[in-house]
N, C-alpha and C positions, 0 to 999 in steps of 0.2 A: 504494500500500500504506500503510495507516494504521499509524503507529509506536506502539508501546506506550508509555504514559506512564512517565517516569523515576521510579522509586521513590526517594523521599528517605530518607536514612538518619535514623532517628528519634533525637532527642536525649533523653537521660535527664533526669528531673526534677531530679536533683542539678545537672547542668550548667546547665539553664535558670535555676534559682533562684540558683546561684552567680554566673552572669553578671548576673542582674538586680540582685544586691547589689554585686558587685565592679566592674562597669563604671562605674556612677556614682561609686563610691569612687575608682576609678582616674582618672576625669576630674577629680574634685575634687583629688586628690593632684597631678596634673599641673599644674592651674591654680595651686594653692598653691605648688608647687615653682617654677614660672616667676615668680610674684609675689615669692616669697622670694629667688630668684636675682637678680632685677632690684633688689630692695630692698637686698640685701647688696652687690651690685655698686655701687649708687649710694652706699651708706654707705662702702664701701672707697675709692671714688674721692674722696668728700668728705673722708675722713680723709687721703688722700694729698695732696689740695689744701691742707688745713690744715697738715699737716706740711711739705710742700714750701714753702709760703709762710713758715712760721716759720723753716725752714732758710735760705731765701733772704734773709729779713730779717737773720738773724744773719750770713750771708755778706756782705750789703751793708754792715753796720756794720764788719765786719772789713776789707773793701776800702776803706771810707772812712778807717779809721785808717791803712792803708798809704799811701793817697793823700796824707793830710795830712803824712806823713813822707817822701813822694816815694819810697817803697820799692817801685818797680815790679818789681824782681826777686823780692821777697817775694810779690807778687800772682801772678806767673807760677808760682812754686814751689807756692803754695797751690792754684792751679787745676790744676796737674799732679797733685798728690797726690790731690785730690778726684776727678779723672777716673780715676786709676788704681785708687782704692778702689772704684769702681763706684757710689758714691753719686750722682754727677752724670755724665751722658753728655757734655754740652757746657757750657762756661761762656764767656760773651762779655762783654767790657767795651767799650762803645761810647761815642763822643763824640756831640755833638749832630748831627753830619752823617751819622752812621751808620757811620763808620769803626771797625773793630775794633782797639782799642788793645792788648788782651790776650785770649788765647783758649787753651783747652785742646785745640782741634782744628786747630792750625796754620793759623788763619785771620787771624792778625795782619796788619793792613795792608789787608785786604779791606773791602768795603762791603756792608752788609746793606740791601737795598732794601725799601721799604714795599710795592712791587708784588709781592713774593714771596708765593706762596700761603699760606705759613705765617704771614706778617704780615697778610695781608688779613682774616684771621678777627677781628682786633682793631682795626686801624687805621682802617677805614671809620667806626667808631663815634666819638662825641664823647669827648673825654678824660675828662669827668666820669663817663661810664658805661662806660668801657672796662675790661674785666676785667683783673686782674693776672696771671691764669694761665689756660691753656687746654691741652687735650689735642690733640696733633698726631701725625703719623706721619713717621718718617724715611725715607730712601731705600729701606731694606729693608722698609718696611711696619710696623716695630715702633712701638708707641705710646709716647709720652713726654710728660711734663708740662712745658710751657714756661711759665716765669714771668718777668715783666719788673719790675724795681725801679728807678725813676728815682732818680738821684743828685741830690738837691736841693742848691741853692746855699745852704748854711747859712752862719751868721755866720763860722765858722772858715775857710770856703772863700773868703770875699769878699776876703781879703788878697791872694790871687793872681788870682782870677777876676773880681773886681769884683761889683757887684750888678745888672748889667744882664740877667742870665739867671736864670730861675727854676730850671732844671735844668742840670747840667753834663754829663750823660751818662746811660747806661742800663746796668744789669747784667742780663744774660739768663742764665737757668739752664735746662738740659734734664735733668729727672729721669727715668730709665728706669722704665717701669711693668711691665716684664717680670717682675721678682721679685714684685711685688704680684699680677700676674695668675697667676703660677705658684702662689703660696700660695692664691689664690682658687680656681683650678682644682683644687688638691689638696683644699681644703675641700669644693668642689662634688662631687668624686668620692666623698669620704667620706660626704657627706650623701645622695648618690644611692644609695650602697651601703646605708645604713641605711633609706632610703626603700623600696628594693626588698626588703630583708630584712623590714621591717615589713609590707610588702604581702604577701609570701609567708607570713608568720606569720598575718596576718589571713585570707588565703585558706584556709590549712589550718584555722584555727579556725572560720571560717564553714562550710567543707565538713563538718567533724566535727559542729558544732552542728546544721546542717541535716539531716545524715544521722541523728543521734540523735533530734532533736526533731520532725522533720517527715517526711523521706523514708522512713525505716524503718517508721514507724507507718503511713504511707499504703501502703507496699508490703505490710505485713501485712494491712491492710484489703482491698487489691486481691486478694491471694492468697486470703483468706477468701471474697471474692465469687466468684472463679473456681472455687473448689473447694467451694462451698456444697452441702451435702446435708441436706435437712430431717430425714432419719432419724438422722443422727449429728452434729447441730450442737451445739457448745459455745459459749456466749456469749464474746465477745472481752473481754479485760481490758486497760485502758490505764494501769495502775499509778497510779490516783488522779489523773490529769491532768484539768484542767477548762478546756481550750481548745476551739477549733472542731473540731479533729480528734477530741477526746474526744466532742464532740456527734455527729460522724459515726459513731463507734463505737457510741454509745448508740442512734442511729437505726437503724444496721444491725442491732444486737441486737434491737431492737423489731420491725423488719421480719422478721428471720429467725424470731423466736419466733412472730410472727403467721402466717407462711407454714407453720411447723411445726405450729401449731395447726390451721390450715385443712387441711393435709395429713392430719392425724390424723382430722379430721372427715370428710374425703372418703373416707378408708379405711373409716371406720365406715359411712358411707352406702353405699359400694360393697358392703360385706359384707351390709348389710341388703337391698339390691337383689338381690344374688345369692341370699340366702335366700328372698326373696319370689319370685324367678323359679323357684327349685326347687319352692316350694310350688305355684306356678301350673302348672308342668309335671306335678306329681303329681296335682293336681286335674283337669287336662286329660286325663291318662291314665285316671284313674278315670271321667271322663265318657265318654270314648271306649269304655272297656270296658263301661260300663253301656248305652250305645247299642247296642253290638254284641250284648250279651246280650239286650236287648229285641228287637232285630231277629231274633235266632235264635228267641226265644220266639214272636214273632208269626209267623215263617215256619213254625215247628212247628205252631202252632195252625191256621194257614191250611192246612197240609198235611193235618192230621187232619180238619178240617171238609170239605175237598174230597174226601178219601177216603170219608168217610161219605156225602157227597152222591152221589158216583159209585156207591157200593155200593147206595144206595137207588134210584138211577136204574136200575141194572142189574137189581135185583130187580123194580122196577116194569115194566121192559121184558119180563122173563120172564113176569110175570103177564099183561101185555098180549098177549104172543105166544100164551099158552094161551087167553086170552079170545077173541082173533081167530079162533082155530080153532073155537070153539064159537059165538061170537056176534060177527060182524064189526062190527055197528053199535056194540055196547058197546065193542069193542076200539078202534074209531076215536075214541070219546069219551074213553076213558082215555089214548090216545096224545096227544090234543089237550091234556089236562090236564097230562101230563108235559112236553110242550113249553112250556107256559106257565110251569111251575115252573123249567125249565132257563133260559128267557129271563130270569126274575127273578134 
């Protein structure tokens, strides 16, 4: 059994034209949004790196001042306060061997190995090109900005440490990026809201403009075509527009007026043909009547002539009959004459 083809639901012209305009616009908006998102994210991260590096350098100078005064308790108190304030997630003060001298994360006395995944991002590189900060993840998966600041063996440090070492240790800070990411996510949600609001406004605007400027005019033209009647046609008006649809209106008006004119001419020709047919019928009737009258006249004339001939023949036969009684030879001659006349 052959299945009937599935009838597709027709799409309106408004929907098609709106899709043709808004789909490319939506693609462009999505691409622009992604590019803008990545650009803002990179800028925010770059700003965080700059701010983190500035804060780390300030912290490094403060730690150096405490070290010069051998104020280790002051270093611990400062690290504790900064950790509690949320500005820094972790702060480590390491010596050259990697031992943690002071820490805000209860890691004092432990060693940080270069083989750690967090350290391998920087330490395989040469010291000259090694970055001072990098984004890593903690055990919970949260991102943080880790910055390392070497404690150089300055002139004021040589009194205790000598001049044999270029650096005396390392100050490591972990700045949480969650607050920055929260602000960025909030800004992103606000931007997306305005993007969608703008897109919705553009959608409504495009829909209304298309409806007024194109679709409604084409619908009026289609309705006029479907209901066209050459006997009651009124030219379409397009309110002084001068675009392609107005050209369609003018072309349709010209076509309709031409059809109306041809229709009127056809009606006139039809009326003339009808009148000529009536005249032909009248002439044919007259001709038939004339033929019938002529036939009757000829029949009447033939009837009168035949009657006269028969009467003459009858009279001649009576005369022959009387003649035969008196003179048979003459009677036979007269009968032969009558037969010749009848044969003629």
